[in-house]
Structures are given as structure tokens and as C-alpha cells.
N, C-alpha and C positions, 0 to 999 in steps of 0.2 A: 273289212276283208270278208269275202264270201266264205260261208261255212261249208265244210265238206259234208256231202250228203250220204247218209247211211240208211239202208233198208234192212231191217231186222225181220227175217222171214220165219214164221212158225206155221206148222201144218195143223193148226187147231183154231178154235174160235176166239182165242185169247180172252178168257174170262178169269181163269185161276192160275195164270202163268206168272207167278211172282218174280221168278228169276229174270225172265225176259224184261219185265217192267222195271225192275231195279237197275238192270244194265242200261236200259234205254234212258232212264232218268239221269243216271250218272253221265252218260255220253252226251246228253242234250245240252249240257253246259258249254261244250266246245264244238258240238256237231249238230247238224240238222237231221234228226232221227225220225223215221217213220216205221212203226211196227206193222208188218204186212201179214194179215191172218186170213182165215176163211170165214165168209159170212154165213150166218144162220138166221132163220126166221126169228124175229123179235129182238134182234141186236142191231145196233146202229152200223151203217156202212162206214161212216166217218165219224170220229169223235176224238176228243182230247182227254187224256188221263194224266193228271199231274204234269201238264204242259208237254206231254208226249203225244204226237199224232198217231192215231190208230186208223188203219185202212183195212176193212174186212172185204175181201174180194168176192164179188157176187159171181156165181157160176150158173150158167144156163142149165147145167146138168145136175144142179144141187138136189133136186127132189126126185131124181131117178132112183131106180132100185139099188140095192146094196150088194149085188153079187160082185165077184172079183173083177170081171171084165168092165163093169160100169164104174167101179172104183178106180180102175186104171184110166178110164176115159175122163173121169173127174180130175184126176191128178194131172193128166195131159193138158186139160183145159186150164187148170190153175197155173201150171208152168207157163203156158202161152200168155195168159193175162198178166202174170207178174213180170215176165220178161218184157212184154210190150210196154208196160208202164214204168218199170224201174231199171231198164237197161242202161240208163245214163247216170245212175248214181255213182258215187266214188267207191263205196265199200258195201259189200253184202255180208251181213252177219247171219250166218246160216245156223239155225237152232236145230240140231239133230241131223241124222243122215238123210231123211226125206227132203229136208230143205236144202241140203248140200247139193243134191242132184240138180235142183233148180238153179242154184248158184253156178254150177258148172256149165249148164246150158247157156246161161247169160254170158258167162266169160268166154265160152268157146265160140259162140255164134253171133253175139251181139256187141260185146265190148271187151276186147282182149286186155284193156288197161285197167279193168276193174279189180279191186282187191277182194279176196274172200277170207273171212274169219269164220272158222268152223268151231262151233260151240257144242261139244259133246256133253249133253246133260247126264248121260249115263255111259256105261261101257256099251256102246251102241249095238254091236253085233252079238252081245252076250246077254241080252235081256231074256226074260222068261218066255216071251212070245216068239223068240227066235229059235227055230229048230228045223231040222231037215233041209229041204230045198230052200226055204226062205232064209235060213241062216247062211247057207252056202252062197246064195246070191248077194246077201248083205255084206259078207266078208269080201267077196270079189269086188263089189261096188265101192266099198270104202277104201280098199287097197288101191283102186284105180283113181278115185276122186281126190283122195288126200294129197296126191302129187300136185294138184292144182291149187291147193290151199296155201295162203300166205302166212296165216297164224292159226294155231289150234289152241282151244281152251278145254280144260277138263275139270272134274269136280272132286277128284281125290288124287293123291300122289301115286298110289298104286296103279290107278288107271293110266295116268300119265306115263309111268314106267312101261306099262304094257304096250302103249302106242309106240314108244321108242323102239321097243324090242321087235314088235311085229312089222312096223312100217319103215323102220330105219329113218325116222324123222327127228328134227330137233325136239327136245322135250317140250311138250305143251305147257302153257302157262296155267297155273292153278287159280281158279276163281271159285272159291267154296260157297256153298249155299247158306250163307250166314245172314241173319237179320240185321237191321240197322241198330246201332248202339243206343241203348236207352237205360236210364236209371229207373229202377223199379222199387216199389214199396209193396209189402205183403198185402195181398187182397184176400177177401173172404167171399168172393162171388159164388163159388160152388157151395160153400157151407150154407149161405143164405138161400140160394136157389133150391137146394135139395134138402134143406134142414138137416145137415150133417153135424154130428156132435163135435165139440171142440177137441175131444181126446181121440178122435178117429184120424188115422193117417190117410190122406187123399192121394191116390195114385192116378196119374193122368196118361191117357193115350190120345194124342191129337194127330190129325192128318188123315191120309187116305185109309178108309176102312174097307180094305179089300183083301184078297188071298195073299199068302206068302209074307205076311207082315206080323204074324204071331197073334192075331186077334182071337182066333179060336182057342189057342192055348191060354191066353190071358183070361178069357171067359171061364174056362174050366178051373183054373187056379182059384179064382174068386168065388166060384159057385161052391167050392169045398169049404170055405170059411164059415164057421157056425155063428160068429158074432159080427158086429159092425165096427170092430176096431180098425179094420183096414178096408177101404172102399176103392173101387175103380170107376173112373169117369172116362167114357169114350166121347171124343168131340171131333166131328168131321163129317165126311160124307163118303158114300161108296156102296158097293153091292152087299156088304154085310150089316148095314144099318138095321134092316128088319130083324135079323137074328139077334143083334144086341138089344133091341127094344123088347123082343120077346123074352130074353133072359132077364132083363131088368124088371119085368112084370112079376117075376117069380123069385127074385133075389133082392134082399134089402141092402146089399152092398155093391150093386151094379147099377150104373146110371148112364144115360145117353143125353148128350147136349148137341144141338145143331152146331154146324160150323159157324164161326163168327167172322166179321170183317177183319181184315188184316190190321186196320187202324186201332182195334181194341184187343187184338189177340193176346198181346203181352200181359194185359191185366188179367185175362182169364187163366193164362198159363201160370202166372205168379200166384194164383189162388190154390194151386195144388202143392203138395209136399214133395212128391217124387214124380219124375217123368219117365215113361217107359217107351223105349225105341227098339223094338224087336224086328229084325229083318231075317227071314229064313234063308238059309244057304241053298237057294234053289237055282241060282245061276251065277256066273262070274260077275255080272253087274252088281248083284246084291253082295257078293263076297267082298268086293272092293269098295263098297259104298260108304259115304259119310252123309247120312240123311239130314235134310234141313231141320226136321223137328228136333233132332238132338241139339243143334245149335240154338234153336228157339228155347229149349229148356235151360240151356246154359245162360242165355241172355236174361231169362226170367229168374235166374239164380236158384233153380231147384235141382237137386241131385238127380242123376240119371241111372236107369237100369238098361243095359244094352246087350245086344247079341255078342257072342264070342267070335266076331269076325275081325280080320286083321286091323283095318283102319279104325273101326269103332272102338275095339278093345284097347288099342294103343292110345287113343285119345283119352279114354277114361282112366286107364291105369297110370299113364305118365303124369297126368294132372290131378289124380286123386279126387275125382268129382262124382264118384258113384260106384256102382257095382256092375260086374260082367257076369251074365248068366253062363254057366259052363257050356250049355248047348240050348237048343230051342225046344226042349221037351218040357212037359208039365212038371216033372220032378225037379228039374234044374231051376225053373222059375220059382216054384214053390219054396225051394230051399233058400233062395235069395230073399224073397219077400217075407218069409217067416222070421228072418233074423233082424229085420229093420225096425227101428224105433225112432222116436223124435230126437234122440241125442245125435243120431247120424246126420241129421240136417245141419246142425251147428258145426259138426266136424268138417263138412264139405263146403260150407258157406264162403269161407275166406278164399279157397281155391277157385270157386266159381266166379267170385268178384275179380280175381286176378286174370283168369283166362278170357273172360268176356271182353276184356280190353284188347285182346289179340284176335279173337274169332268174332268179328263183326263186319258189317258191310263196308264201313268206312275204311277198314284196312284192306278188304278184298277188292274194292273198286280201284285202289292204287295199282293193283296188278292189271286190271282191265284197262285202265288209262295208259299204263306203260305199253301195253300191246298196241293200242291205237296210235299213240304218239310215235311209236317206232315205225309205223306204216307210212305216215305222211299221206300224200295223195298224188297219184300219177296224173290226175286230171286237173290239178291246180293251174 
């Protein structure tokens, strides 16, 4: 029997988009999946990753300037090339709002029988970069486009509820950003790498090292500690790496480690004693978020310290797997960290083992497959 064809569209170069890859791997067991991304110099135009086909679309306008008009021209060219090559697939999996417009173009003008699955990785119109005219246009666009969507996916229950309230649609299916289930054993990679004493508690911040994620606050907290009983390791990439490396040169309890491959990430995460996931309440997308790094800490069976935001706080409090900072200030985070000792780790361990069997990709992919199996194919 011929497999249904899916084009999963992302408006990036598809290097670090782990959610898109996990979804594609899951779907590839029953469907013929191609991830359609944007080509950049030095990257393969066509490749296979874990048996998933990747096509990075080459644009003639790729190396033109980056002003707003040229960006629009690049987007129009990308839309044209994707529509031309993938108009005859059965299902378009549109990752985020920018990709959804391409899906609408294909459905409206090339293939009215095509299905559209809209995968909102965030609260799309309420992100930090959305303000003023851009935000107004995004809201109008999403309100219009979502009427042509067959199924919608979101990353937190609160965001799903917001979409129901705003757009009067069926509640989106939840597909949380959880890692694959894995049994872990305690590692000492960080202690060996940085020569950290056995009686020091290692706190870990992993992921994007950018603004609005509490990085600067964490740095200030640990700079104030006069001994090395509590140390912080930042692991990842982003615009604040230089600042972290600078502070690490002057502080004996601050360290930076490069981002590591996803295949070994869990071993590094399990080398810490506590994981920190601070998201500043700078937009509604953050306010309702459930970050993937929080689930990575859970899978590694290390307790977490999170922001006092509804979804994150609820997860931690209901399952008793760590602490919630009262707010995103220096004083609030210091208060939490100052009270932590090694005994806390053992208190939370049993709860972490329990909920990791719930919050893992093997459970989340059931929701994804349910959505797809309910679609069928108009083109069979």
C-alpha cells in the first residue's frame, strides 16, 4: 500500500530543531515524511537524518541584503519553490505561523484536497518579538489562516485553551516538548571536566543562552556566593555566551560548557544535581510555556528550580519535583538556592522517577499519531 506523503515545513535551516525531527521520526513509521527547510551555505541540500528525508530549499535571493523588503522577497521565493515541489503531497505539517501561510497558499491555489496540520511551537502571536504593527498583522493572519487548518497542535494546555477562546476552534491536541524515555545512571562528567569537589552542589542551566531566560539573574546570584559549595554550569549557545565566559574567568563557582549533541545530552544533564529553568514573564508565550529543558531535567532525574509561571509552577508543585522561585528577581532565586542541600535530591528522586514515565516522547507521540490517524488521506 502506498504511504501517505507529508511535507513538514520549517522556516529555518533545520540544524537544531529537535521537536520537528522527533515528530518526523515518529511519523516516518507510517508515512513518507520530508522535512522542508531553508538552505544555507555549508549545509547539504538533501540528506537523511535518522531515516528522515531533509530538503533544504535553495533560494536565488539567499545572499541578498537583509532589509525588510528583501526578506519579503526571499519569503515569496521560498513559498513559490515549496508550493511548486510539494503541492501534491497529502499532508502539510506547518511548523509555526510563517509556515502556515505557505500551507494556505498551497491549499488555496494548488491542491484543495491537501490536509494542513498547524504545529504552534509557542503562543505564536504573543512572543517577545511580536509588538506593534507586527503583532496586529500576526493576529489577523492567524485568525484568518486557522480556519483552513484541519488539526492544530500546541505545547501547553494553557495555550490550547487560549486558542479555543480566541478562535472558537476545537481544542488543539497537546504534544509536549518531552525527550525520549531513557533510564539514567548518575554521571560525574561536570565534576571531572571542571574539577568540582564532591561536596559541591552542581546547578545546571542548559539550552538557549539568550535574554528573557533568567541568565543574567542566575549569574548575579552565583557571583555573590563566597565559597564553592554551590556552583552553576551554563551549557548551550546564544548571545549571552560571551558574558558567561567573562564571569566564569572571575568566579570560581561559574562555568561554561559548549552545547553537546542530543545523543549524549542526557549523560551531561544527569551529571548535575539541580536543573534551573527560569523564563521571565515578558510575554504571554513565556507566561504559558512548558520549556523542553524542564522535561530534560525530569528525564535525567534531577530536581528543578522553575519560574513562578502557571504551567511550570503547576508541574513542579503537583508532582513535588523541585522548587518554584517566587518571582524572577535576584532575591527570590537566592532565597531558593540558599536553602538547598543534598538531602533535597533524595526527597525528589522517587517523584522524578514516577513522572518521567508520563512526560516522555513515547507518550507524547501517541497524541501526534492520534491526530494523523484521524485525518486519513483525501488523496488515497
